N, C-alpha and C positions, 0 to 999 in steps of 0.2 A: 376358656370356659365361657359358655353363653351367659349373657346378662339376663337376670329375671326382671320383668317389668310388672309393676303393680300400680293401682290407682288408689289415692287417698285424698281426703279433703283437709288433712292436717299433716304437717311435716313430722315424720317419725323422729323419735328422740335420738336414734342411733345414726342419723344422717350426718355425714362428714362435710358435704358440700351441697349447696343449694344454688340452682340457676334461676335467675329472675330476668324477665324481658325488659329491655330499655329501647324506646323508640329513638329515631334519629333526633339529634339535638339534646341527647341525654335526658329525655322525658320518660319517667317511669310509667308503666301501664296503670290505668285506673284500678284502684284497689290493690296496688302492689303489696305483696306479703311483708316486705321489709322496707325500711327507709334507707336509701342509698346516700352515701356521701358524694354528692354531685361534684363538689370541689375536688375530691380525690380523683374522680373519673376525669375531670377536666385536666388536672395536672399530668395525667398519664396519657393524654391525647385520645381518650375514648370518645367516640362521637355517636355511637349507636347504629353504625352501618350494619347491614345484614351479615351475620357470621362473625362480627367483631366481639371479642370477649375481654373482660378485665376482672381479675380476682380482687376481692376486698376481704381482708382478714376480719373475723368477728370476735367479739370479746370472749365468747365461750369456747374459742379454739376451733370452731368450724370456719369454713370459707364460703362467702357469698360470691357468686360469679355473675357479673352483669353481662347479659347476652344481647347484642344488638339485633334488632328486628326491622330496622329501616323505618320508612314512613308508614304510619297507620293506614293511610289511603291506598297504599300499594301492597299491603300485606296479603299474601296468598298461602296456600298449603305448602308450596315450594319454599317460601320464606321460612316457615316453621320447620321444614325438613332440614334446611341449612342451619337454622338456629339450634336444633337438637343435636346436629352433628358437631357444631362448634362447641357446645357445652360439654359433650363427651370428651372431646380433645382437651379441653381445659381441665377436666376431672380425671384424666387418664390414669393417674397414680392413686386415686382414691378407690375405696371399695363400696361405699354406700352413698348414693346420691339421690337428690330429688330435684325436680324442675317445675317451675310454675309458668311455663311458656303459654299455657292456655289463657292466662290473664290478658294476653295481647291479641287474642283471636278475634275480638270485635264481633262482627256479624257472621263470621265464618262458622259453618256448621261444626259443632263441638266434636262430633264423631270423626269428621274429616280432619279437623285440627289435631285430635289426639293420635289418629293414625299417622299423620305426617310427622309429628314429633317423635313418635316411637320408631318409625322407619329411619329417620335421619340419625337418631341416636344409635340404634343397633348397627346400621350399615357403616357408620363412621368408626365403630369399634373393631371392625373387621381387619385382620391382617393374615396373610397366608404365611404360616410359620412352620409348616411341616418339615422343611429341610434346614431350618435354622438351628444352629447350636446354642445361640443366646437370643431367643425370639423377642423378648421385651413386649409381650402382648398387653392389651388394655387390662388394667387391674380391677375395673368395675365389676362387682358381682350383682348388685341390685340397683334398680332405678325406679323411683316413684314419680309418676306423673300426677301432679296436683290437679284435682278436679273431682267432680261427682256426677253420678247419674249413669244410666244404662248406655247412653250414646258414647260417653267418654270411655267406659269399660269396653264397649264393642269396638271402638276405634283403636284402642290400645291392643286388644286381642288380634284384630285384623292386621294391624301394622306389624306386630311381632311375627305372625305367621308368614306374611309376605316377605319380611326381612329374612326369615330363615330360608325361604325358597331362593331368594337372591344370593344368599351366602352359599347355598348348594351349587348354584350355577357358577359363581366365582371360583369355588374350590375345584370344580371339574375343569374349568378353562385354565386355571393356574397350574394344574398337574402337568408334569413333563409328558411328552408323547410316548416316551418309553414305558411309563407307568399306566397311562390311559390309552390303551389300544382299543380298537373297535370291539374286540371280545370283552374287554373289561367294561367298556361303556354299556354294552348289552347286559352285563351282570349288574351294573348299577341300576339300570332300568328295571330289571327283575326284582331287585331289592326294594325299589320304590313301590312297585306294584304290590309286592307281598306286604309291605308295611302299611300301605294306604288303601288296600282293597280294590285295586285297579285290575282290569284284565290286561294280560300281556301276551304278545306273540313275538318270538324272535326267529327270524329266518337266517340260517347259516348259508355258507357259500353254495352248497348244493341246491338248497331251496331257492336261493336268489336266481340261480341259473334256470331252474325249472319253472319259476314264475315269470321269466322273461324280463327281468329287471336289467336290461342291457347296459344302461348308463352306469349303474352301480357296479355291475360285474366288470365292465370295461375299465373303469378307473382303478379298481382293485387289482388288476392283473399285474401291475408292476411291484406290488408289495408282498413280502413274506407273511404279513399279517392278514388273516382272512377277514372279509367284510361281514357286516351284519345289517339286517333290516329290522328295526325296532318299531313295534306298535304298542302303545298304551291306550286304554280306553276307560274313560270315566263315563258311566251310564247311570244317572240317577233316575229313580222312579218319576214318571210324569214329565220327562224331558220334552221341551216344546220345540227343539230344533237340534241340529247336529252341526258342529263346527270342527274343522280339521286344522291342526297346527303342524306344520312341516318344518323341520329344522335341519340345516346342512350340518353333517357330522364328519367332516374331514379331520381326523385326529392329528394328522400332520401332513402338510402340503409342501413337498419339495418342488412342485411344478411339473413333476413327471419328466419326460424327455425334453420338454420345453422348460428346462430347469431354471429355477430362480437363482439369483446371486446369493452368496453366503450371507450377506446382510439381510437380504429379502426373506431368508428362511428363519431368522432369529426368533421371530414371534409367531411362527406358523403352527405352534401347538394350539393357538387360539382359533384355528380355522373351524373348530367345532362349536363356536359360541352360539350359533343358532340352535344346535342340538341341545346344548346345556340349558338354554332358555326354555325350550319346549319341555324337557324332562322336569326341570324345576317347577314350571307352571303346573304340570300334571300332578306333581307331588302335593300341592297345596289345595287343589280343587275339592277333595272330599271334606276338608275342614271348612271351606267356605260355602259349599253346597249350592252352587248355581244350578238352576233348572235347565241346563243345556248339556246334551251329550257332547263330549269332546274326545276326538281321536288324535293322539299325538303320534306322528310318523317321523322316524329318524333314520335315513339311510347313512350308514357310517362306514368309512374305510380310510386308509392312508392313500396318498397319491405319491407314488415313488417311481424312480426310473430303472426298475429292474429289467432283467432280460426279456420278460414277457410283457412289458409295459406297452400300452397302446401307442401307436406312432402317428405323427401328423399325416393326415390322409386316410386313416382308418375310418370305417363306418360302423356305428353302433345302432342297434335297434332298441328303442325305448319301450317300456311296458305298454303304452297306448298304440304301438305299431309304427310310430314315426321313426324314420331313419335320420341319423345325425352324422355328418362328416366332421371329424375332429381335426381341426387345423392347428389348434393350440392346446396341448395337454394341460396347460396351466389354467385353462378355463374349464375346470373339472367340476366345480360346485354345481353349476347349472345342469350337468349331466346326471348327477345323483338326485338332484331335486326334481328333475323331469320324471323320474320313476316315482318319487314320493308324491308328487302332485297327481300323477296318473292314478295312483292307488286311492288318493283322496276322492277323486272324481268317481271312481268305481264304487266307492262306499256310499255314494248318493248324498253327500253332505250338502248343507244349506249355504255354507260359506267356508272359505279357505284363507289362511294366512301362512305365508312362509317367511322365515327369518334366515338370513345367510350373510356371512362375511364374504360378499360375493365379488366386489370389484374395487380395485384401487381408484378407478375413475370416479366412484361416488365420493371417496375421500378428497379427491382433487376438487370436486364441485362443492362439497359441504363441510370439509374439514373433519376433525377428529371427534366432534361432540354431537353431530347431527346425523340421523339415519335418513336415507332416501326412501320415500314412500311412493309406490307405483301400484297400479291395478286396473281392473276392468269394470268397476262399478262405483259410481260416485257415492251412493249412499253408504256402501261398505267402507270406502276410503274415509268418508267423513266420520263414521263411527270409530274407526281406528285412530284417526287424528284426535278426536275428542278424548278417547281413552288415554292416549299418550300425553295429552295436555294435563289431564287430571293426575296422571302418574308422575309428572315432572320429567318425562323422557322426551328429548327433542327429536321430532321428525319433521321432514319437509317434503311436500308433494313434488314429484317430478313427472313429466309427461311420458307417454308411450306413443310417439308420433307415428301415424300410419305410413307415412312416406319413408320412414327408416326401416320398415319391415323388409324391404328388398335387400338391405345390407346383410341379412342372414340367409339369403338364398344360396343354395349350393349347386354346383355343376353336376354332382353325382348322387346326391341324397336329397331328402325332403328339405332339410335345413343344415346349416353349419353352425359351429359353436362359437364363432367370433363374428364381430361386425365388420371385419376387413380392414379397419384402420384404427388409429388411436383415439379418435374423437367420439364422444357420446357412448362410451363403453358401458356405463351403467344402464343406459336406455336400451341398447341393443340386447343386453343381458336380460332385462325385463321383458322385452319383446320375445326373446327365446322362451322364457318360462311361460309366457301367455299361450304358447302353442300347446300346452299340456293341461290346461284347466277347463277346456270346453266353455260352457256357458255359466259355470258356477261363479258366483261373486267371489273375487279373489283379490287379495292384497299382498304385495311383496315389500318386505322391509330389508333394505341393504344396510346391514349394521357393521360394515367393514371399519368405519371410523370409531363409533362409540363403544364397540365391544371391548376395547382395551383403552384404559386411561394412561396417558403418558406422564401424568403428574398426580400428586395427591390433591384432590379437588373436592372440597365440601365433604360429602359422605361417601365419596369414591376414592379409595387409595390407588396408587399406581399399580397397574396390572389389570386383571380381569374386572370388568364392571358389573357383570350380570345384567347388562342392558336387555330390555325386552320383556323380562319377567313381569315387572309391575304393569306394563302396558297390556300384556296378554291377560293378566288377571282382571284388570279393569274391563277389558273388552268382553271377556267371557261372562263375568258376573253381571254386566249390564247389557247383555246382548239384546239386540232388536233385529228381527228379520229384515235384511236389506231389500229395498225395492228393486225392480228390474231395470232401473236407470243405468245407462251405459256410461263408461268413463269419458271424461273430457278428452279431446284429441291431443 
């Protein structure tokens, strides 16, 4: 059951548990709502570290939870997200709760702070329980964020909407590939469009072939499930620019004939995490009303080793006319993205972002929690980096070295789909994608690592993270037209 979130300047009488912020060293925030027994906290080893909690029973039968927020000098929106998450975990079995974490916000904008607390709380309450016989979900039904004013209310509303979108992305990624086929993903996109007033276009396998989407058509050949090309459009009156979001939608990746190991396939239902992030972002834009037209493009298929599957050495022709020699059928994401990026360029957009669980090489470089950021325009990359920083999603810039471009030269086609060796795989994949964006400002997020969490961490439980949704929302709602500056080498 979703948690309803409200704003109040007094604690409601029916609240069962109240969260209050405590700085490092067990120092209560200025103007704290309740007096805490600091000796009690000391005895239990509570120090006020970010995300640390300690329950204190109150005389009236309610519970006060001390929530650590670390040093006041280092407090950020991400601190409050983690604190909101920690409080919800401490209040997991209660039904009605309130939290006064805004008391610790200091000079932080109250709207930003309220949004962060709300996001952290709601995202921490998420569990994917559809297939559980005894799910044990969070019992919270209502949460009151203590504060006042339009900024606080606006922050709470925005945080709740964004959290709902992230939950949508997590649900899609967590679904088994047998239930979330390309056809079903297209149905979900249609449901989003109908519910939110977006324009939608779905291309079936016949239209995909007729439109010359050779990368998507080729990858789909080995599967009994037909592919789909999904396009959603948010087009507000007075839009000042157009941005394309392109998401990789491989609903299951066996590797094709270049087949993965059994262990390597265990989490491959998550290979459509980029698509989920794009669809979830599109779902929330009408509520947030940015003055930017946004086109969401999702090429979706399975990558399977059926009798008609593409073979190493086959050549595919992408939508923009370039030919690709396929030497590794497990490097399929870039093939479908090539068609999606080509369509974005044809639409005449002002900027493009693609998201994809693209390479294991990026995980080797950056681990499980950081996405790789590449692109062809400094101003656009800086804008995306700033959006990710505000959203609390970790991204790190990687280069696209010009002298690596020769690694994707092919003997028989315009380019090939691998870099030819095991080194720099994330970079050669980025260089491959750059071949399909023309001069449009473009950013590529390789989310292979952070798309799935391997542990319960702050507001992200083990499993699908919904990574990228918050960054895309920040990017679109604060969009600035990038300059013509080229990327650093």
